[in-house]
C-alpha positions in Angstrom: -31.0 -83.4 -182.4 -33.9 -82.4 -179.8 -33.2 -79.4 -177.6 -35.7 -78.3 -174.8 -36.5 -74.8 -173.4 -38.9 -74.2 -169.9 -40.1 -70.7 -169.6 -42.0 -68.9 -167.1 -44.7 -66.8 -168.5 -44.9 -63.8 -166.5 -48.6 -62.3 -166.4 -50.4 -65.0 -167.7 -52.3 -67.0 -165.9 -54.8 -70.0 -165.7 -57.7 -70.7 -163.6 -58.1 -74.3 -162.3 -60.8 -74.7 -159.4 -61.2 -71.1 -159.2 -57.5 -71.0 -158.0 -55.1 -68.8 -160.4 -51.6 -70.6 -161.4 -48.8 -69.3 -163.5 -47.8 -71.0 -166.5 -45.1 -72.8 -167.4 -44.2 -73.5 -170.9 -42.3 -76.4 -172.4 -40.5 -76.4 -175.6 -38.9 -79.1 -177.4 -37.2 -78.1 -181.0 -36.1 -80.4 -183.7 -33.3 -79.4 -186.1 -35.1 -81.8 -188.7 -38.6 -81.7 -190.1 -40.9 -84.2 -187.9 -44.2 -85.8 -189.1 -47.0 -84.7 -186.8 -49.8 -86.2 -188.7 -49.9 -88.7 -186.6 -49.4 -87.0 -183.2 -52.9 -86.4 -181.6 -54.1 -85.6 -178.2 -57.4 -84.5 -177.2 -58.9 -83.8 -173.7 -61.6 -81.5 -173.1 -60.7 -81.6 -169.3 -57.1 -81.2 -169.7 -55.2 -78.2 -167.7 -52.5 -77.7 -170.3 -52.5 -76.6 -174.1 -50.4 -78.4 -177.0 -49.2 -76.4 -179.9 -47.8 -78.8 -182.7 -45.3 -76.9 -185.8 -43.3 -78.9 -188.0 -40.2 -78.5 -185.8 -41.6 -77.3 -182.5 -43.8 -79.0 -179.6 -45.0 -76.4 -176.9 -46.9 -77.3 -174.0 -48.5 -75.1 -171.9 -48.8 -76.3 -168.1 -50.2 -74.7 -165.0 -47.7 -74.2 -162.4 -49.1 -75.9 -159.4 -47.2 -75.5 -156.0 -49.8 -76.8 -153.4 
């Protein structure tokens, strides 16, 4: 089973093109251990951060309201 959560991080910001944006975190959890060795994402120009664990993937995204 997968469980997701969306969290607005208070007091944390990311700057994109000179503008400050709040950060939203999306977490995807699994109750079984998943293989993440084949999961690769690399983009030096990306405006988000991906963190991988055995039971969770976390994606930090800018909240852009324009």
